[in-house]
DRENPA-3360 file (N, C-alpha, C; in nm, 2 decimals, always signed):
BEGIN
1 = MLSRLFQN = +3.67/-0.26/+0.08/+3.65/-0.30/+0.21/+3.58/-0.23/+0.30 ~ +3.58/-0.10/+0.28/+3.52/-0.03/+0.42/+3.33/-0.06/+0.38 ~ +3.31/-0.07/+0.27/+3.18/-0.10/+0.24/+3.12/-0.23/+0.29 ~ +3.22/-0.35/+0.29/+3.18/-0.48/+0.39/+3.16/-0.43/+0.50 ~ +3.26/-0.34/+0.57/+3.26/-0.34/+0.71/+3.13/-0.23/+0.74 ~ +3.10/-0.17/+0.68/+2.95/-0.09/+0.71/+2.83/-0.18/+0.69 ~ +2.87/-0.28/+0.59/+2.72/-0.35/+0.60/+2.72/-0.46/+0.67 ~ +2.83/-0.50/+0.74/+2.84/-0.63/+0.82/+2.89/-0.61/+0.96;
9 = WAYAAPPF = +2.90/-0.51/+1.01/+2.93/-0.48/+1.14/+2.88/-0.53/+1.25 ~ +2.75/-0.54/+1.25/+2.64/-0.59/+1.33/+2.68/-0.73/+1.37 ~ +2.73/-0.85/+1.29/+2.78/-0.95/+1.32/+2.89/-0.96/+1.41 ~ +2.94/-0.85/+1.44/+3.06/-0.86/+1.57/+3.03/-0.83/+1.69 ~ +2.92/-0.76/+1.71/+2.84/-0.71/+1.83/+2.86/-0.81/+1.92 ~ +2.79/-0.95/+1.88/+2.76/-1.06/+1.98/+2.90/-1.11/+2.01 ~ +2.99/-1.14/+1.96/+3.12/-1.20/+2.02/+3.19/-1.09/+2.08 ~ +3.17/-0.96/+2.04/+3.25/-0.85/+2.08/+3.17/-0.81/+2.21;
17 = ALLVLGLY = +3.06/-0.86/+2.25/+2.98/-0.82/+2.36/+3.05/-0.91/+2.47 ~ +3.06/-1.06/+2.44/+3.11/-1.17/+2.53/+3.27/-1.10/+2.55 ~ +3.36/-1.05/+2.48/+3.50/-1.02/+2.50/+3.46/-0.91/+2.61 ~ +3.39/-0.80/+2.59/+3.39/-0.72/+2.69/+3.33/-0.75/+2.82 ~ +3.24/-0.84/+2.82/+3.22/-0.89/+2.94/+3.30/-0.96/+3.02 ~ +3.40/-1.03/+2.95/+3.53/-1.09/+3.02/+3.61/-1.00/+3.07 ~ +3.60/-0.86/+3.03/+3.71/-0.77/+3.08/+3.67/-0.71/+3.20 ~ +3.56/-0.71/+3.25/+3.50/-0.65/+3.36/+3.60/-0.68/+3.48;
25 = PFISAEIE = +3.66/-0.80/+3.54/+3.73/-0.81/+3.63/+3.86/-0.72/+3.63 ~ +3.89/-0.66/+3.50/+4.03/-0.60/+3.50/+4.00/-0.46/+3.51 ~ +3.86/-0.41/+3.49/+3.86/-0.27/+3.49/+3.81/-0.20/+3.62 ~ +3.85/-0.07/+3.63/+3.84/+0.00/+3.75/+3.71/-0.04/+3.83 ~ +3.74/-0.06/+3.97/+3.61/-0.08/+4.06/+3.52/+0.05/+4.07 ~ +3.56/+0.16/+4.02/+3.48/+0.27/+4.01/+3.34/+0.29/+3.92 ~ +3.35/+0.16/+3.83/+3.23/+0.16/+3.73/+3.12/+0.05/+3.78 ~ +3.00/+0.09/+3.80/+2.92/+0.03/+3.86/+2.90/-0.10/+3.76;
33 = LSVFLSLP = +2.85/-0.20/+3.81/+2.81/-0.32/+3.71/+2.72/-0.31/+3.62 ~ +2.61/-0.23/+3.65/+2.51/-0.20/+3.59/+2.53/-0.10/+3.45 ~ +2.64/+0.01/+3.49/+2.68/+0.09/+3.37/+2.77/+0.01/+3.29 ~ +2.86/-0.09/+3.35/+2.94/-0.17/+3.25/+2.87/-0.23/+3.17 ~ +2.77/-0.32/+3.18/+2.70/-0.40/+3.14/+2.61/-0.33/+3.02 ~ +2.60/-0.17/+3.02/+2.53/-0.13/+2.91/+2.57/-0.14/+2.78 ~ +2.70/-0.17/+2.77/+2.78/-0.17/+2.62/+2.76/-0.32/+2.59 ~ +2.77/-0.42/+2.65/+2.72/-0.53/+2.59/+2.60/-0.56/+2.58;
41 = VYMLHQYE = +2.51/-0.52/+2.67/+2.37/-0.51/+2.63/+2.33/-0.44/+2.50 ~ +2.40/-0.32/+2.52/+2.35/-0.24/+2.38/+2.39/-0.31/+2.25 ~ +2.52/-0.40/+2.26/+2.56/-0.47/+2.13/+2.44/-0.57/+2.10 ~ +2.39/-0.61/+2.21/+2.30/-0.74/+2.17/+2.20/-0.67/+2.10 ~ +2.15/-0.56/+2.14/+2.04/-0.49/+2.08/+2.09/-0.45/+1.92 ~ +2.20/-0.43/+1.92/+2.24/-0.38/+1.80/+2.23/-0.48/+1.71 ~ +2.25/-0.62/+1.75/+2.24/-0.74/+1.62/+2.11/-0.78/+1.60 ~ +2.01/-0.76/+1.70/+1.88/-0.77/+1.68/+1.83/-0.66/+1.58;
49 = EHDDNRFA = +1.88/-0.53/+1.60/+1.83/-0.44/+1.53/+1.88/-0.41/+1.38 ~ +2.00/-0.46/+1.39/+2.08/-0.41/+1.24/+2.13/-0.55/+1.16 ~ +2.09/-0.68/+1.20/+2.08/-0.79/+1.09/+2.04/-0.75/+0.98 ~ +2.10/-0.78/+0.88/+2.06/-0.77/+0.73/+2.02/-0.63/+0.70 ~ +2.05/-0.52/+0.77/+2.02/-0.37/+0.78/+1.87/-0.37/+0.77 ~ +1.83/-0.44/+0.87/+1.68/-0.46/+0.91/+1.65/-0.29/+0.93 ~ +1.69/-0.22/+1.05/+1.64/-0.12/+1.08/+1.65/+0.00/+1.00 ~ +1.75/+0.02/+0.90/+1.78/+0.09/+0.81/+1.65/+0.09/+0.72;
57 = RYLNALIG = +1.63/-0.03/+0.66/+1.53/-0.05/+0.56/+1.39/-0.02/+0.63 ~ +1.37/-0.06/+0.76/+1.26/-0.01/+0.82/+1.22/+0.15/+0.84 ~ +1.34/+0.21/+0.88/+1.33/+0.36/+0.92/+1.30/+0.43/+0.77 ~ +1.37/+0.37/+0.66/+1.38/+0.42/+0.53/+1.24/+0.43/+0.47 ~ +1.17/+0.31/+0.49/+1.01/+0.28/+0.47/+0.92/+0.37/+0.53 ~ +0.96/+0.40/+0.63/+0.87/+0.49/+0.75/+0.89/+0.62/+0.70 ~ +0.99/+0.66/+0.68/+0.99/+0.83/+0.63/+0.97/+0.86/+0.49 ~ +0.95/+0.74/+0.42/+0.92/+0.78/+0.26/+1.04/+0.80/+0.18;
65 = KNRRGLVP = +0.95/+0.78/+0.04/+1.10/+0.79/-0.09/+1.15/+0.92/-0.12 ~ +1.09/+1.02/-0.07/+1.15/+1.13/-0.09/+1.25/+1.17/-0.01 ~ +1.30/+1.09/+0.09/+1.41/+1.12/+0.19/+1.50/+1.04/+0.17 ~ +1.63/+1.11/+0.21/+1.75/+1.03/+0.20/+1.77/+0.91/+0.26 ~ +1.72/+0.91/+0.39/+1.71/+0.76/+0.47/+1.84/+0.79/+0.52 ~ +1.88/+0.64/+0.57/+2.00/+0.60/+0.63/+2.08/+0.50/+0.53 ~ +2.19/+0.49/+0.51/+2.25/+0.44/+0.44/+2.35/+0.31/+0.55 ~ +2.43/+0.23/+0.51/+2.51/+0.14/+0.58/+2.60/+0.23/+0.65;
73 = RDVWVINV = +2.69/+0.32/+0.57/+2.79/+0.40/+0.64/+2.71/+0.51/+0.78 ~ +2.60/+0.53/+0.75/+2.54/+0.61/+0.84/+2.52/+0.54/+0.96 ~ +2.46/+0.42/+0.95/+2.44/+0.31/+1.06/+2.55/+0.30/+1.13 ~ +2.67/+0.23/+1.07/+2.80/+0.23/+1.14/+2.83/+0.34/+1.21 ~ +2.84/+0.46/+1.16/+2.89/+0.58/+1.24/+2.78/+0.62/+1.35 ~ +2.66/+0.58/+1.33/+2.60/+0.60/+1.46/+2.61/+0.49/+1.55 ~ +2.62/+0.40/+1.54/+2.62/+0.27/+1.61/+2.78/+0.24/+1.69 ~ +2.84/+0.25/+1.60/+2.99/+0.23/+1.66/+3.04/+0.37/+1.71;
81 = IFVWFLLL = +3.06/+0.48/+1.63/+3.12/+0.59/+1.68/+3.02/+0.64/+1.81 ~ +2.90/+0.69/+1.78/+2.83/+0.74/+1.87/+2.75/+0.68/+1.98 ~ +2.75/+0.51/+1.98/+2.72/+0.43/+2.08/+2.84/+0.36/+2.16 ~ +2.92/+0.30/+2.09/+3.02/+0.23/+2.14/+3.11/+0.32/+2.23 ~ +3.14/+0.40/+2.14/+3.25/+0.52/+2.20/+3.19/+0.58/+2.29 ~ +3.07/+0.63/+2.27/+2.99/+0.72/+2.36/+3.00/+0.65/+2.53 ~ +3.00/+0.51/+2.51/+2.96/+0.43/+2.63/+3.10/+0.42/+2.69 ~ +3.19/+0.40/+2.59/+3.32/+0.40/+2.66/+3.38/+0.51/+2.71;
89 = AVFYLTNV = +3.32/+0.64/+2.65/+3.34/+0.74/+2.74/+3.29/+0.75/+2.89 ~ +3.16/+0.69/+2.88/+3.10/+0.69/+3.01/+3.17/+0.61/+3.12 ~ +3.25/+0.53/+3.07/+3.33/+0.45/+3.17/+3.47/+0.51/+3.22 ~ +3.50/+0.60/+3.11/+3.61/+0.69/+3.16/+3.55/+0.80/+3.29 ~ +3.46/+0.90/+3.22/+3.40/+0.97/+3.32/+3.34/+0.93/+3.45 ~ +3.28/+0.82/+3.47/+3.24/+0.75/+3.60/+3.37/+0.75/+3.68 ~ +3.50/+0.73/+3.62/+3.62/+0.77/+3.71/+3.63/+0.88/+3.77 ~ +3.61/+1.00/+3.70/+3.60/+1.12/+3.73/+3.46/+1.15/+3.85;
97 = SPGWGVLA = +3.37/+1.11/+3.80/+3.23/+1.12/+3.89/+3.15/+1.02/+3.84 ~ +3.13/+0.93/+3.95/+3.05/+0.81/+3.91/+2.89/+0.84/+3.88 ~ +2.85/+0.96/+3.86/+2.69/+1.03/+3.85/+2.69/+1.01/+3.70 ~ +2.80/+1.01/+3.63/+2.82/+1.01/+3.48/+2.76/+0.88/+3.42 ~ +2.74/+0.79/+3.49/+2.69/+0.65/+3.46/+2.52/+0.66/+3.42 ~ +2.45/+0.78/+3.47/+2.33/+0.80/+3.42/+2.31/+0.83/+3.25 ~ +2.43/+0.88/+3.20/+2.43/+0.90/+3.04/+2.40/+0.75/+2.99 ~ +2.47/+0.63/+3.04/+2.44/+0.51/+2.98/+2.30/+0.49/+2.99;
105 = AYLLAING = +2.23/+0.52/+3.12/+2.09/+0.49/+3.14/+2.01/+0.56/+3.06 ~ +2.05/+0.68/+3.01/+1.93/+0.78/+2.94/+1.97/+0.69/+2.81 ~ +2.08/+0.69/+2.77/+2.09/+0.61/+2.61/+2.00/+0.49/+2.61 ~ +1.99/+0.38/+2.70/+1.92/+0.27/+2.69/+1.78/+0.32/+2.69 ~ +1.74/+0.39/+2.79/+1.61/+0.41/+2.81/+1.52/+0.49/+2.70 ~ +1.59/+0.59/+2.63/+1.55/+0.68/+2.52/+1.50/+0.60/+2.43 ~ +1.64/+0.52/+2.38/+1.62/+0.42/+2.27/+1.49/+0.34/+2.30 ~ +1.50/+0.27/+2.41/+1.40/+0.17/+2.44/+1.24/+0.23/+2.44;
113 = LVHFAWAL = +1.23/+0.34/+2.48/+1.11/+0.39/+2.49/+1.08/+0.44/+2.33 ~ +1.17/+0.48/+2.25/+1.15/+0.51/+2.09/+1.10/+0.38/+2.05 ~ +1.15/+0.25/+2.07/+1.09/+0.15/+2.00/+0.97/+0.11/+2.06 ~ +0.94/+0.14/+2.20/+0.79/+0.11/+2.24/+0.72/+0.17/+2.19 ~ +0.73/+0.32/+2.17/+0.63/+0.41/+2.10/+0.61/+0.39/+1.95 ~ +0.70/+0.33/+1.91/+0.69/+0.31/+1.75/+0.60/+0.18/+1.75 ~ +0.62/+0.07/+1.82/+0.54/-0.03/+1.84/+0.39/-0.02/+1.85 ~ +0.37/+0.08/+1.95/+0.24/+0.12/+1.97/+0.16/+0.21/+1.90;
121 = RFRAYNPG = +0.24/+0.29/+1.83/+0.21/+0.38/+1.70/+0.17/+0.29/+1.60 ~ +0.26/+0.21/+1.54/+0.22/+0.16/+1.42/+0.17/-0.01/+1.45 ~ +0.13/-0.05/+1.58/+0.09/-0.18/+1.60/+0.15/-0.29/+1.53 ~ +0.28/-0.28/+1.55/+0.35/-0.39/+1.47/+0.51/-0.38/+1.55 ~ +0.58/-0.50/+1.53/+0.72/-0.52/+1.57/+0.83/-0.42/+1.49 ~ +0.92/-0.36/+1.55/+1.00/-0.31/+1.47/+1.14/-0.33/+1.52 ~ +1.26/-0.34/+1.43/+1.39/-0.38/+1.46/+1.44/-0.35/+1.58 ~ +1.46/-0.43/+1.66/+1.53/-0.41/+1.80/+1.43/-0.40/+1.92;
129 = LWTALALF = +1.28/-0.40/+1.89/+1.19/-0.39/+1.98/+1.19/-0.49/+2.10 ~ +1.24/-0.62/+2.09/+1.25/-0.73/+2.18/+1.35/-0.69/+2.27 ~ +1.45/-0.68/+2.22/+1.59/-0.63/+2.31/+1.57/-0.50/+2.39 ~ +1.49/-0.42/+2.33/+1.48/-0.30/+2.39/+1.38/-0.28/+2.51 ~ +1.31/-0.36/+2.50/+1.17/-0.42/+2.62/+1.27/-0.50/+2.71 ~ +1.32/-0.60/+2.66/+1.36/-0.71/+2.79/+1.50/-0.66/+2.84 ~ +1.57/-0.59/+2.77/+1.73/-0.53/+2.83/+1.74/-0.40/+2.84 ~ +1.67/-0.33/+2.76/+1.73/-0.17/+2.77/+1.65/-0.10/+2.91;
137 = IPSAIWIF = +1.52/-0.13/+2.91/+1.43/-0.08/+2.98/+1.47/-0.14/+3.14 ~ +1.47/-0.26/+3.17/+1.53/-0.31/+3.30/+1.68/-0.25/+3.32 ~ +1.76/-0.25/+3.22/+1.91/-0.22/+3.26/+1.90/-0.06/+3.29 ~ +1.80/+0.03/+3.22/+1.82/+0.18/+3.28/+1.78/+0.21/+3.38 ~ +1.66/+0.11/+3.42/+1.60/+0.14/+3.56/+1.73/+0.09/+3.68 ~ +1.81/-0.02/+3.65/+1.89/-0.05/+3.75/+2.01/+0.05/+3.76 ~ +2.07/+0.10/+3.64/+2.15/+0.23/+3.64/+2.07/+0.33/+3.74 ~ +1.96/+0.38/+3.70/+1.90/+0.49/+3.77/+1.89/+0.49/+3.93;
145 = LEVSADLT = +1.86/+0.34/+3.96/+1.85/+0.32/+4.11/+1.99/+0.31/+4.17 ~ +2.10/+0.27/+4.09/+2.20/+0.24/+4.14/+2.31/+0.36/+4.14 ~ +2.29/+0.45/+4.06/+2.38/+0.58/+4.04/+2.34/+0.71/+4.08 ~ +2.39/+0.77/+4.18/+2.32/+0.91/+4.20/+2.42/+0.99/+4.15 ~ +2.33/+1.11/+4.08/+2.38/+1.21/+3.99/+2.30/+1.29/+4.04 ~ +2.37/+1.44/+4.04/+2.31/+1.55/+4.03/+2.23/+1.59/+3.94 ~ +2.15/+1.71/+3.94/+2.05/+1.77/+3.83/+2.11/+1.80/+3.68 ~ +2.21/+1.88/+3.71/+2.29/+1.91/+3.60/+2.33/+1.79/+3.51;
153 = THLISASA = +2.39/+1.69/+3.58/+2.42/+1.56/+3.53/+2.34/+1.48/+3.43 ~ +2.21/+1.48/+3.50/+2.10/+1.42/+3.46/+2.06/+1.52/+3.33 ~ +2.05/+1.64/+3.33/+2.01/+1.74/+3.23/+2.11/+1.71/+3.08 ~ +2.22/+1.72/+3.13/+2.30/+1.70/+3.02/+2.33/+1.56/+2.95 ~ +2.29/+1.47/+3.03/+2.28/+1.32/+2.97/+2.16/+1.32/+2.91 ~ +2.07/+1.35/+2.95/+1.91/+1.34/+2.87/+1.95/+1.41/+2.75 ~ +2.00/+1.54/+2.75/+1.99/+1.64/+2.63/+2.10/+1.55/+2.52 ~ +2.18/+1.51/+2.56/+2.29/+1.46/+2.48/+2.24/+1.34/+2.41;
161 = VIGLHAGI = +2.16/+1.26/+2.47/+2.08/+1.16/+2.42/+1.95/+1.18/+2.32 ~ +1.90/+1.28/+2.34/+1.79/+1.34/+2.27/+1.83/+1.40/+2.16 ~ +1.94/+1.48/+2.18/+2.04/+1.55/+2.07/+2.09/+1.44/+1.95 ~ +2.14/+1.32/+2.01/+2.19/+1.22/+1.91/+2.07/+1.15/+1.86 ~ +1.97/+1.13/+1.91/+1.84/+1.06/+1.84/+1.77/+1.18/+1.73 ~ +1.80/+1.30/+1.79/+1.70/+1.41/+1.69/+1.82/+1.44/+1.56 ~ +1.96/+1.41/+1.59/+2.01/+1.40/+1.50/+2.02/+1.30/+1.38 ~ +2.01/+1.21/+1.43/+1.96/+1.05/+1.34/+1.84/+1.08/+1.25;
169 = MILARRPA = +1.72/+1.15/+1.30/+1.60/+1.17/+1.23/+1.63/+1.30/+1.14 ~ +1.72/+1.40/+1.15/+1.76/+1.50/+1.08/+1.83/+1.45/+0.95 ~ +1.94/+1.35/+0.98/+2.02/+1.29/+0.88/+1.92/+1.22/+0.76 ~ +1.84/+1.14/+0.84/+1.75/+1.03/+0.74/+1.65/+1.13/+0.69 ~ +1.58/+1.22/+0.73/+1.48/+1.28/+0.69/+1.53/+1.40/+0.58 ~ +1.67/+1.39/+0.55/+1.69/+1.50/+0.44/+1.63/+1.46/+0.33 ~ +1.62/+1.56/+0.23/+1.57/+1.52/+0.10/+1.66/+1.45/+0.00 ~ +1.59/+1.35/-0.06/+1.67/+1.26/-0.16/+1.74/+1.34/-0.26;
% end
């Protein structure tokens, strides 16, 4: 049963994104709309990126046969635990200090820039590129313009997101 969950989770993202959008009127007024929208925007991106396990196949081909790569369970943990729950934590943190909304902006911006860099480097589409360009970059800019945060919050947020991406590459590049 878990195997099917790990392989098919991305198909729940678009309807769940709509459900999340419908909850906004009931959420604390402390959360800026731009920050709140980061979760449904990310879910739409995840559908483009992970439909039919496209991103794992792309990354695994990119890093080569002598590496472990990503398996469906890894992709689920990364995207559900480290993205959905991270953004849920951002919602809670913004009730403590609205500046924590920049964490969502860094998650969107860094992931979007990685997709863009890969497209330039390999001169080809990569799974998730279109939503990264059309949704992530504008959403991140909106958050950065709307949310005021101190330097420490910016540094912690950027470091956490860079660390998450580095962890993914370390996991994927382990020897087979």
